[in-house]
Structures are given as structure tokens and as C-alpha cells.
Backbone bond lengths (Angstrom), bond angles and torsions (degrees), N, CA, C in turn:
res aa  C-N    CA-C-N  psi(-1)  N-CA   C-N-CA  omega(-1)  CA-C   N-CA-C  phi
1 M - - - 1.447 - - 1.639 110.76 -
2 R 1.355 111.87 137.61 1.479 116.47 -178.77 1.572 113.93 -56.59
3 L 1.231 116.99 150.33 1.486 118.72 179.61 1.613 110.70 -60.89
4 E 1.311 113.24 -43.13 1.396 119.40 -176.30 1.665 110.08 -51.03
5 K 1.313 107.18 -51.04 1.453 119.44 177.23 1.444 116.16 -60.60
6 L 1.272 118.59 -40.23 1.557 122.32 170.28 1.456 110.96 -56.54
7 I 1.374 117.42 -50.21 1.462 122.63 -179.12 1.423 110.34 -63.34
8 A 1.300 119.23 -38.16 1.526 122.22 -178.81 1.693 105.88 -64.58
9 I 1.233 117.56 -38.76 1.476 122.94 -176.02 1.538 103.55 -70.12
10 A 1.339 118.84 -49.77 1.524 119.18 179.72 1.585 112.66 -62.54
11 F 1.311 118.13 -34.04 1.509 123.93 174.85 1.495 109.33 -59.63
12 L 1.393 109.75 -49.74 1.646 116.29 -176.87 1.570 106.34 -62.98
13 A 1.313 116.19 -46.07 1.557 116.48 -178.20 1.582 106.32 -62.41
14 A 1.239 119.33 -41.22 1.583 119.99 -177.39 1.542 104.96 -63.05
15 L 1.322 117.35 -40.77 1.484 116.13 -175.83 1.476 111.87 -68.36
16 L 1.301 117.14 -39.24 1.443 120.55 -179.05 1.451 113.75 -69.91
17 A 1.370 113.00 -29.24 1.478 120.26 178.00 1.526 111.09 -72.75
18 A 1.334 110.69 -25.66 1.560 114.05 -175.90 1.527 108.02 -83.52
19 C 1.281 116.99 -8.79 1.475 121.83 -171.48 1.628 106.68 -79.12
20 S 1.249 121.48 -12.16 1.501 122.36 -174.23 1.661 110.23 -159.43
21 T 1.242 113.50 138.81 1.521 115.00 166.44 1.430 109.17 -89.83
22 P 1.422 116.02 171.11 1.462 119.29 -178.63 1.507 114.84 -47.48
23 G 1.390 115.04 -34.04 1.479 119.54 179.66 1.483 114.46 -78.96
24 G 1.350 117.95 -3.81 1.483 117.97 176.00 1.520 113.71 94.92
25 S 1.424 120.92 -12.99 1.400 121.23 -177.92 1.519 110.88 -69.55
26 P 1.284 121.28 140.62 1.463 118.77 175.19 1.563 119.66 -62.25
27 R 1.341 120.54 132.67 1.446 112.55 172.80 1.505 109.33 -128.53
28 S 1.354 121.08 6.16 1.431 121.96 -179.09 1.416 111.61 -63.16
29 N 1.344 119.53 130.36 1.483 120.16 171.67 1.494 108.09 -150.66
30 A 1.273 122.68 172.59 1.464 128.58 -175.65 1.407 114.91 -58.13
31 A 1.488 118.83 -38.16 1.405 122.33 178.80 1.534 111.40 -67.28
32 D 1.201 114.25 -44.85 1.644 122.89 179.24 1.570 104.85 -57.17
33 K 1.275 118.50 -49.78 1.372 120.52 -176.71 1.549 118.15 -67.60
34 R 1.312 117.31 -36.63 1.450 125.17 166.18 1.393 112.75 -57.17
35 E 1.350 119.96 -52.82 1.512 121.85 174.50 1.423 119.12 -57.04
36 E 1.394 112.63 -43.39 1.516 114.66 175.66 1.541 113.86 -61.92
37 A 1.417 110.15 -40.79 1.478 111.53 -177.42 1.519 110.14 -67.80
38 A 1.421 117.14 -35.03 1.427 119.20 177.91 1.526 111.90 -65.67
39 Q 1.372 114.70 -33.56 1.521 118.74 175.06 1.492 115.03 -57.43
40 I 1.475 105.17 -54.31 1.554 113.15 -177.55 1.465 115.72 -57.73
41 H 1.438 112.81 -39.88 1.555 115.83 -178.51 1.465 107.63 -77.34
42 T 1.284 124.05 -23.93 1.489 122.54 174.46 1.500 111.60 -71.45
43 Q 1.289 115.46 -36.40 1.478 120.59 170.60 1.436 117.28 -62.51
44 L 1.270 113.35 -36.98 1.431 123.06 179.31 1.542 105.18 -72.90
45 G 1.291 114.75 -45.34 1.575 114.71 -178.86 1.532 109.69 -66.01
46 Q 1.219 118.47 -34.81 1.490 118.53 172.74 1.406 121.31 -67.47
47 S 1.477 114.31 -24.56 1.399 121.42 175.01 1.553 109.62 -76.70
48 Y 1.393 117.74 -41.61 1.455 116.89 177.51 1.541 111.06 -72.51
49 L 1.326 122.81 -25.46 1.394 128.22 175.09 1.650 105.93 -61.67
50 E 1.308 119.31 -50.56 1.376 120.48 -176.98 1.506 115.24 -68.71
51 Q 1.524 112.68 -23.72 1.416 114.60 168.46 1.465 122.10 -78.96
52 G 1.435 112.63 -4.49 1.406 117.87 -175.49 1.454 114.63 87.97
53 D 1.312 121.42 0.72 1.365 118.42 -178.72 1.522 114.44 -93.04
54 L 1.376 113.01 77.27 1.538 120.20 -168.99 1.437 112.28 -57.75
55 K 1.251 120.42 -39.64 1.445 127.47 -170.45 1.511 112.59 -61.88
56 T 1.350 116.30 -48.40 1.362 129.77 175.37 1.570 109.94 -69.17
57 A 1.304 112.08 -45.44 1.554 107.49 167.21 1.450 124.32 -51.94
58 L 1.349 106.85 -42.90 1.439 112.71 177.71 1.528 115.98 -64.97
59 D 1.385 114.73 -31.42 1.437 121.46 179.38 1.539 108.41 -65.68
60 K 1.538 117.73 -47.39 1.358 122.33 -172.54 1.663 104.68 -73.08
61 L 1.028 120.21 -33.90 1.474 121.85 -175.32 1.726 109.47 -75.70
62 T 1.309 111.02 -32.49 1.444 111.77 177.30 1.580 106.42 -70.70
63 K 1.437 114.80 -39.51 1.437 120.96 171.60 1.569 112.00 -55.23
64 A 1.284 118.08 -51.16 1.551 117.81 175.50 1.525 111.00 -47.57
65 L 1.358 117.36 -48.27 1.435 117.63 -178.66 1.385 117.97 -65.08
66 Q 1.400 115.27 -32.81 1.474 122.67 173.96 1.478 107.75 -55.27
67 F 1.312 115.64 -47.53 1.496 118.93 -175.71 1.596 109.55 -68.61
68 D 1.304 116.97 -42.52 1.403 114.03 -178.91 1.663 107.16 -152.44
69 P 1.375 111.04 98.11 1.465 116.06 -179.56 1.450 117.11 -63.29
70 N 1.289 119.02 -2.25 1.488 118.67 -176.48 1.569 106.87 -116.41
71 Y 1.403 119.22 26.06 1.298 122.67 179.86 1.496 111.28 -89.63
72 A 1.298 124.92 96.31 1.313 123.46 -163.77 1.460 120.86 -64.74
73 P 1.339 119.40 -36.49 1.440 119.30 167.54 1.446 120.35 -51.85
74 A 1.243 115.65 -35.35 1.407 122.80 178.38 1.624 111.07 -66.60
75 H 1.367 115.02 -39.97 1.396 117.26 174.37 1.493 113.91 -59.94
76 T 1.371 108.06 -42.47 1.584 113.62 -177.52 1.605 109.63 -63.08
77 V 1.333 115.60 -46.31 1.478 115.85 -175.34 1.608 111.54 -71.94
78 I 1.346 119.63 -39.34 1.346 119.57 174.12 1.506 113.29 -62.15
79 A 1.267 117.88 -28.98 1.525 121.85 176.41 1.455 111.14 -60.67
80 V 1.312 113.53 -44.38 1.494 124.82 -179.63 1.558 108.11 -57.67
81 V 1.325 114.24 -46.55 1.459 121.31 -178.27 1.499 109.87 -66.71
82 Y 1.235 115.44 -48.25 1.559 114.78 178.51 1.558 109.05 -60.25
83 E 1.300 119.84 -42.71 1.408 119.23 177.11 1.507 114.89 -56.51
84 R 1.414 111.50 -42.14 1.579 119.14 -174.44 1.521 101.53 -63.50
85 I 1.282 128.41 -35.28 1.455 130.33 -169.96 1.605 109.04 -98.37
86 G 1.267 114.33 6.39 1.530 117.59 170.20 1.376 114.86 82.07
87 Q 1.423 121.10 14.90 1.429 121.86 170.63 1.434 111.20 -97.04
88 N 1.397 115.28 75.40 1.499 119.45 -171.17 1.560 109.35 -69.76
89 E 1.253 123.19 -29.95 1.397 120.06 -178.00 1.460 112.92 -65.52
90 R 1.462 114.34 -39.87 1.362 112.02 178.32 1.488 111.32 -77.94
91 A 1.392 116.23 -28.85 1.456 107.99 174.95 1.507 118.51 -63.64
92 E 1.419 110.36 -36.98 1.501 109.80 171.96 1.460 120.22 -57.06
93 Q 1.364 112.40 -36.43 1.642 114.77 177.72 1.443 108.98 -63.73
94 H 1.245 115.08 -35.31 1.480 112.18 -179.07 1.670 119.69 -80.74
95 Y 1.394 109.43 -31.38 1.366 115.27 167.75 1.572 110.86 -62.16
96 R 1.309 118.32 -38.53 1.500 119.89 -174.95 1.580 105.62 -73.05
97 K 1.272 113.32 -38.04 1.540 121.12 -175.78 1.554 103.56 -60.94
98 A 1.356 121.37 -49.33 1.400 118.89 -179.60 1.493 112.07 -57.51
99 V 1.245 122.64 -39.57 1.375 127.96 -177.54 1.577 105.08 -72.14
100 E 1.224 125.26 -37.00 1.465 128.04 173.82 1.570 107.25 -57.16
101 L 1.253 114.84 -43.68 1.526 117.36 -171.31 1.545 110.58 -79.90
102 E 1.326 114.89 -32.87 1.484 121.44 178.87 1.564 111.65 -130.14
103 P 1.382 114.57 70.81 1.454 119.65 -165.94 1.589 108.15 -67.93
104 Q 1.259 120.45 -25.96 1.460 122.98 -172.58 1.561 111.21 -97.95
105 K 1.286 119.67 0.23 1.543 118.07 -177.49 1.542 110.51 -91.53
106 G 1.353 104.59 151.29 1.404 114.93 -173.50 1.651 114.30 -70.35
107 I 1.242 117.61 -42.40 1.395 126.52 -169.34 1.628 110.42 -72.37
108 P 1.328 121.17 -46.84 1.445 114.16 178.99 1.564 107.92 -73.29
109 N 1.314 124.54 -33.29 1.526 125.28 177.02 1.510 106.16 -62.94
110 N 1.248 120.08 -51.66 1.515 117.91 179.62 1.590 115.82 -57.72
111 N 1.400 110.78 -41.95 1.501 114.62 178.66 1.604 110.05 -65.44
112 L 1.251 114.34 -45.03 1.545 111.25 -179.75 1.546 110.53 -61.50
113 G 1.338 115.87 -36.16 1.380 120.37 -170.60 1.670 104.55 -72.65
114 A 1.303 116.54 -36.65 1.427 115.33 -179.29 1.473 111.77 -74.68
115 F 1.222 117.59 -28.19 1.548 121.25 170.76 1.482 114.05 -63.93
116 L 1.437 117.66 -53.13 1.380 121.95 176.29 1.512 114.59 -53.65
117 C 1.367 116.23 -35.39 1.375 122.69 -174.00 1.605 105.98 -68.62
118 R 1.365 110.64 -43.80 1.467 121.84 -175.75 1.577 104.30 -62.31
119 E 1.301 121.63 -36.58 1.391 131.55 -179.87 1.364 116.41 -78.59
120 G 1.283 117.87 1.09 1.514 121.82 -179.47 1.597 115.55 82.14
121 K 1.383 116.46 4.93 1.447 124.79 -177.65 1.579 103.14 -91.74
122 V 1.488 117.55 59.72 1.432 114.75 -166.02 1.443 113.08 -73.60
123 E 1.319 120.69 -47.22 1.481 118.06 -179.00 1.637 111.49 -62.70
124 E 1.192 121.14 -33.03 1.467 123.59 174.97 1.625 110.30 -63.12
125 S 1.433 113.38 -36.61 1.403 117.53 -175.67 1.467 118.12 -66.83
126 L 1.383 113.50 -28.12 1.436 127.78 -178.40 1.591 109.94 -59.59
127 R 1.419 109.26 -46.97 1.370 115.15 175.55 1.593 121.01 -43.10
128 Y 1.417 104.91 -46.69 1.462 118.33 -176.64 1.574 111.33 -72.36
129 F 1.239 115.45 -37.61 1.480 117.19 175.48 1.521 107.78 -60.29
130 R 1.311 124.27 -45.69 1.414 125.03 -174.74 1.551 106.34 -63.99
131 K 1.355 115.12 -40.35 1.481 115.69 178.36 1.580 113.09 -65.44
132 A 1.329 116.71 -27.98 1.418 121.24 -179.28 1.549 107.28 -73.88
133 I 1.368 115.00 -42.43 1.479 120.64 -178.35 1.533 108.99 -64.44
134 A 1.375 120.90 -36.49 1.418 122.01 -178.66 1.440 114.68 -70.59
135 D 1.452 123.37 -6.76 1.396 122.67 176.29 1.538 108.41 -78.38
136 P 1.400 110.57 112.61 1.518 110.58 -179.40 1.510 115.29 -63.20
137 F 1.309 118.31 -17.51 1.491 118.22 -178.30 1.478 112.14 -102.25
138 Y 1.340 120.11 8.47 1.426 123.96 176.64 1.507 110.12 -68.22
139 A 1.245 125.62 115.99 1.451 134.94 -174.67 1.512 115.57 -61.89
140 T 1.307 112.82 -34.03 1.555 114.96 -171.92 1.481 105.55 -133.75
141 P 1.317 117.02 71.87 1.539 118.44 175.12 1.487 113.31 -68.52
142 D 1.407 117.42 -16.93 1.449 122.36 173.90 1.426 112.33 -56.57
143 T 1.409 116.84 -35.45 1.480 127.76 -166.42 1.635 96.65 -71.14
144 A 1.238 119.75 -47.51 1.523 124.00 -177.48 1.476 108.13 -62.87
145 Y 1.385 120.41 -51.97 1.418 122.25 -179.30 1.564 108.67 -54.79
146 T 1.297 117.72 -48.41 1.489 115.70 -178.65 1.351 115.51 -66.45
147 N 1.418 122.56 -35.85 1.511 119.78 171.89 1.503 111.80 -67.17
148 A 1.336 122.60 -30.77 1.427 122.40 176.73 1.512 112.19 -64.52
149 G 1.348 110.48 -41.64 1.469 118.16 -177.21 1.529 109.46 -69.33
150 T 1.326 123.97 -36.82 1.351 127.82 175.41 1.548 113.45 -67.30
151 C 1.358 111.05 -38.42 1.548 114.83 172.74 1.705 112.57 -65.39
152 E 1.218 110.58 -45.08 1.406 118.04 -179.52 1.612 112.06 -58.14
153 L 1.324 116.83 -32.60 1.376 118.91 173.98 1.570 119.15 -64.10
154 K 1.411 107.91 -28.56 1.363 118.19 178.88 1.529 110.12 -71.45
155 L 1.437 113.23 -27.43 1.449 117.78 172.46 1.452 114.92 -88.24
156 N 1.366 119.18 6.57 1.480 125.14 -179.75 1.539 108.56 69.65
157 Q 1.315 121.99 23.39 1.343 122.08 -177.24 1.697 110.09 -101.73
158 A 1.363 106.28 71.16 1.467 118.21 -168.47 1.611 109.46 -60.53
159 E 1.308 117.62 -39.51 1.455 121.69 -177.75 1.519 115.59 -65.75
160 A 1.450 111.74 -37.65 1.506 118.19 175.09 1.458 108.63 -72.97
161 A 1.279 116.20 -35.12 1.503 115.62 -175.73 1.646 109.05 -71.04
162 E 1.255 111.48 -43.60 1.554 116.85 171.20 1.596 113.27 -46.76
163 A 1.302 108.08 -52.22 1.427 117.36 -175.20 1.606 107.59 -59.41
164 D 1.287 118.08 -46.06 1.424 118.30 177.89 1.480 118.84 -71.17
165 F 1.284 115.01 -31.44 1.468 117.02 174.05 1.548 109.52 -71.95
166 R 1.356 123.35 -32.16 1.408 123.03 170.33 1.480 112.94 -62.61
167 K 1.317 119.60 -39.94 1.365 121.79 178.69 1.623 111.98 -69.82
168 A 1.321 116.19 -29.96 1.381 116.16 -179.69 1.625 111.21 -70.98
169 V 1.421 108.19 -39.20 1.600 115.86 174.34 1.563 109.61 -65.82
170 Q 1.301 119.32 -31.33 1.478 117.72 175.59 1.477 107.74 -70.34
171 A 1.231 120.07 -38.89 1.568 122.36 -176.83 1.616 106.17 -72.58
172 N 1.257 114.57 -38.54 1.523 114.93 -175.84 1.519 109.69 -147.07
173 P 1.364 113.80 87.89 1.431 115.33 -179.37 1.569 121.48 -52.08
174 Q 1.321 112.61 -12.03 1.477 116.83 169.22 1.408 122.62 -103.48
175 N 1.359 111.14 20.59 1.533 113.71 177.52 1.661 105.72 -79.68
176 R 1.301 108.18 110.75 1.416 122.50 -168.87 1.595 104.45 -66.46
177 E 1.392 121.87 -49.86 1.446 119.80 -178.10 1.448 113.65 -60.99
178 A 1.329 121.93 -36.64 1.344 122.86 -173.50 1.539 106.95 -76.10
179 L 1.325 118.05 -35.72 1.520 117.36 178.37 1.505 108.92 -67.92
180 F 1.363 120.03 -37.98 1.516 121.89 -178.28 1.547 106.96 -64.62
181 Q 1.372 112.84 -51.51 1.472 117.33 -172.09 1.491 104.74 -63.93
182 L 1.201 125.94 -40.45 1.565 126.63 -171.91 1.611 102.70 -68.92
183 A 1.349 117.65 -37.34 1.467 112.89 176.99 1.492 112.73 -69.01
184 R 1.473 114.68 -33.64 1.551 115.78 174.88 1.467 114.40 -60.90
185 V 1.357 114.63 -46.48 1.523 121.23 178.07 1.436 112.74 -58.53
186 L 1.306 117.83 -41.42 1.483 117.85 -173.38 1.539 107.71 -74.80
187 Y 1.359 113.29 -34.87 1.518 119.85 174.48 1.548 110.13 -54.42
188 G 1.396 112.07 -46.94 1.388 118.86 -179.26 1.531 108.98 -65.42
189 K 1.291 123.25 -23.62 1.403 119.60 -178.42 1.621 106.25 -95.21
190 R 1.207 116.60 1.32 1.500 123.22 176.71 1.563 110.20 74.26
191 D 1.327 117.14 18.06 1.441 124.25 174.61 1.585 107.38 -88.32
192 L 1.475 107.00 72.88 1.471 111.61 -168.58 1.531 116.68 -66.23
193 F 1.344 108.53 -40.14 1.621 110.41 177.18 1.514 116.17 -56.48
194 H 1.402 114.53 -40.89 1.359 114.36 -178.77 1.538 111.73 -74.26
195 A 1.412 113.45 -35.69 1.499 121.80 177.02 1.558 106.72 -52.82
196 R 1.302 111.93 -51.38 1.547 118.84 178.37 1.472 112.97 -52.56
197 A 1.297 114.19 -43.75 1.621 117.50 -170.99 1.554 106.77 -67.81
198 F 1.482 116.73 -43.08 1.375 113.45 -177.34 1.535 112.26 -71.59
199 L 1.388 115.23 -30.65 1.479 116.77 -178.03 1.489 108.59 -72.66
200 Q 1.351 117.25 -34.30 1.586 116.20 171.15 1.486 109.35 -58.63
201 R 1.345 120.53 -43.25 1.428 118.24 -173.59 1.648 106.88 -68.71
202 F 1.304 117.72 -36.30 1.448 118.92 174.79 1.644 107.62 -60.16
203 D 1.364 108.73 -49.31 1.534 106.53 -174.97 1.564 115.26 -67.73
204 S 1.297 114.31 -24.19 1.574 115.79 176.61 1.549 110.50 -63.62
205 L 1.364 122.21 -14.02 1.437 121.66 -177.50 1.506 104.70 -85.15
206 N 1.326 121.92 -6.21 1.424 124.05 170.97 1.623 115.75 66.07
207 Q 1.301 114.23 34.69 1.423 124.08 171.72 1.378 115.68 -129.43
208 P 1.358 116.60 56.32 1.574 121.13 -173.81 1.479 107.32 -64.89
209 T 1.426 113.96 155.12 1.416 124.86 173.51 1.479 107.54 -124.58
210 A 1.324 114.80 168.45 1.577 116.06 178.59 1.495 107.43 -64.03
211 E 1.226 118.84 -38.39 1.585 119.46 -176.96 1.496 106.20 -65.16
212 S 1.254 118.94 -48.27 1.495 120.97 -174.63 1.654 109.24 -65.35
213 L 1.171 118.43 -34.98 1.526 118.78 -177.11 1.660 105.31 -79.24
214 L 1.344 119.37 -29.88 1.399 114.21 174.50 1.477 110.20 -75.53
215 L 1.288 122.66 -32.30 1.495 127.60 174.79 1.508 107.95 -57.09
216 G 1.406 116.67 -49.15 1.387 124.08 -173.38 1.550 103.16 -63.85
217 H 1.350 119.11 -43.55 1.484 117.75 178.79 1.479 114.81 -55.59
218 D 1.524 115.80 -43.32 1.389 124.92 -175.07 1.534 107.67 -67.37
219 I 1.379 118.70 -44.85 1.331 122.58 -177.27 1.581 112.70 -60.65
220 E 1.320 114.22 -44.47 1.440 119.40 177.57 1.465 111.92 -69.05
221 T 1.290 122.64 -30.13 1.401 124.30 179.48 1.538 106.16 -68.94
222 G 1.414 115.47 -42.98 1.429 120.33 -178.06 1.569 112.23 -63.24
223 L 1.344 114.39 -29.49 1.471 119.23 -179.60 1.384 110.58 -85.69
224 G 1.434 121.99 -6.89 1.352 125.45 -179.51 1.551 119.60 75.27
225 N 1.481 106.19 24.49 1.392 119.02 176.46 1.585 110.35 -96.16
226 A 1.186 118.58 87.03 1.363 123.92 -170.31 1.557 110.64 -71.15
227 E 1.315 116.14 -36.65 1.588 118.03 174.07 1.528 108.58 -63.93
228 G 1.282 119.50 -45.83 1.461 118.90 179.09 1.468 113.35 -65.95
229 A 1.282 118.69 -33.65 1.550 119.49 -177.78 1.659 104.49 -73.26
230 Q 1.233 119.08 -36.76 1.413 126.22 173.31 1.481 116.41 -59.41
231 D 1.357 115.25 -41.43 1.421 121.20 172.53 1.403 117.69 -63.19
232 Y 1.455 114.72 -43.46 1.487 118.06 169.58 1.524 118.26 -54.67
233 A 1.478 105.36 -47.26 1.485 114.29 -178.92 1.632 111.04 -56.61
234 K 1.379 114.45 -48.58 1.369 117.98 -176.12 1.580 108.64 -58.19
235 R 1.344 115.53 -48.36 1.456 116.68 178.07 1.430 116.70 -58.08
236 L 1.380 116.10 -36.26 1.510 117.13 176.56 1.450 111.14 -69.91
237 R 1.246 120.74 -44.03 1.488 118.27 178.76 1.615 112.32 -64.34
238 S 1.287 113.13 -32.74 1.437 115.99 -179.36 1.585 114.34 -77.53
239 Q 1.224 116.25 -41.73 1.479 121.65 -176.81 1.519 115.22 -87.05
240 F 1.365 119.80 -29.04 1.328 125.27 179.18 1.418 116.06 -136.04
241 P 1.384 120.82 56.37 1.375 127.88 -175.17 1.485 122.26 -49.37
242 D 1.325 108.75 -34.70 1.469 121.45 -173.52 1.574 113.33 -96.07
243 S 1.457 117.04 -0.40 1.314 119.65 -177.49 1.446 115.79 -68.25
244 E 1.375 121.31 155.19 1.421 125.72 163.85 1.525 113.85 -50.74
245 Q 1.229 118.16 -41.17 1.490 126.59 -176.79 1.504 111.39 -68.08
246 A 1.425 118.67 -36.54 1.511 119.66 174.76 1.525 105.12 -73.40
247 R 1.140 123.52 -39.50 1.536 124.39 -173.65 1.555 106.23 -71.30
248 S 1.312 116.93 -31.33 1.459 117.27 178.16 1.596 112.08 -71.25
249 L 1.360 110.16 -38.13 1.426 117.50 175.82 1.559 112.13 -62.63
250 D 1.370 111.69 -43.62 1.480 114.03 -178.55 1.648 112.85 -67.21
251 H 1.465 110.75 -35.70 1.349 113.11 178.41 1.506 112.75 -67.06
252 A 1.393 119.59 -37.94 1.440 122.86 173.76 1.588 110.13 -52.22
253 G 1.358 110.46 -46.10 1.536 118.99 -171.15 1.633 104.61 -64.63
254 N 1.303 112.34 -38.57 1.522 110.14 -174.92 1.558 110.21 -76.63
255 M 1.297 119.08 -17.89 1.383 122.76 -179.77 1.480 114.54 -76.96
256 R 1.395 115.73 -22.09 1.481 119.33 176.22 1.506 112.57 -70.54
């Protein structure tokens, strides 16, 4: 069944549900219907975004905001679309509008913080990550902790970043990015045994990257474990032969 038809059916069901409460009294009104239409079009826009059809996604999200200009999720998703197509000024307007509409909620605050960090407004971004973390109903605070740590590294605040990465891992022991970044920070401090431990936890999730394999090689080299370093090097060359990390490893080998 076509996506459009599925959405139409869902929209009809939502409108029918709006017509009565469990007690049978009518509750349908123009505001309810506008919000429900905005919700349906936002879901549709999200679906097209995930499929990579940015033009149709933008059309659906624009329609959502025509139905209800104060529907915060529509502002969040349309901001992502605008950022993807390089219209960052408009993206920022919508990220900020979502926070204005839901100032205490974790998701819009985290999204705005992440955008500001990408735009180089790093110090401002940290304020929004803290607001996201403060939301007791925010389901993924580890995401905001990880984003905060990543942005703190841009400010050369390694200790603050380490603390936030640790909090992210405490909140979600399988947060891949936090585990990797924590290993990287500890390697930078030459705390090699703890760096190894966190990288091993990352590696146990079976989603290695060229960066993680090179870091593993460097940690084991620093610990004097030639066999372990060789194993990471072999994996790096096998799994990511064309990567910059594999080339740098080969270049270093040729320099010896």
C-alpha cells in the first residue's frame, strides 16, 4: 500500500477518534483537527526525510506548519531538512522555534544545541544540552551528554568532556560514540589502560570504524603490546583498505 494512502487512513482514524471521548461527549473542534493534521503531515515528512526525498519532505512539513504553526515537532523536522539542503539560517530559525514552543523538553533543546555546535557556536550550544539533560522525561540523556562532550573538546575542555562522556556511558553503557570518545580522551591523557578498557567495550559492539581500529593500534603500541597492535592494523587494512587511517598506518610503516 502506498505511503500516501497509509497516511490518509491514519489521518481519517485520528479525525474519527477526535469526534468523541470515551464517555461519548463531542470534543472535535478546529484546533484539534489542525493539530492532528499537522501531526500526520509531520509523520509523512519524517518518512520522506528518512527515504532521502527532501523535496517532498519539505512540502509535507510546510503543509504541517500551515495547519498548525505552533506544532513543535514539525519545526524540529523541517529544521533538519533545511540543514540538509544547506539553508542553515532557516534551519536555525526552526530549531529555535521548537525550543521556544517546548522550552523544557529534552529533544528540541538537544537538537538546537547540536546544530549550534556544528555551526561553531559552541559555548551557546552547551546551555541547551544542559537544559535537555534537566528534562526528567527525556528518554536519551546520554545523547545530550555525548554531544556536550564533543563540543567541549572543540573548546579544548578535555576534563569537562571526559566527565560528560562518562555520564553518557553511565546512562547508556552501549553508547558507541561516548565509549569511543572516552577512549580517545584517555589516550590523549596517556591513561592507556583505561583507554584500552573503553575501546574494548566499544569494540564488543561489533561496529568498528577506521578511527577506532587506528586508535586501538596506537593504544596497544603505547602499552608495548606488539601483537595486539598488529591485530588492529590487520583489521584496519582488511576492513577499511582505502581509508585515510589505513594509509597513515602504511605511511608510518614505510618511514621506519
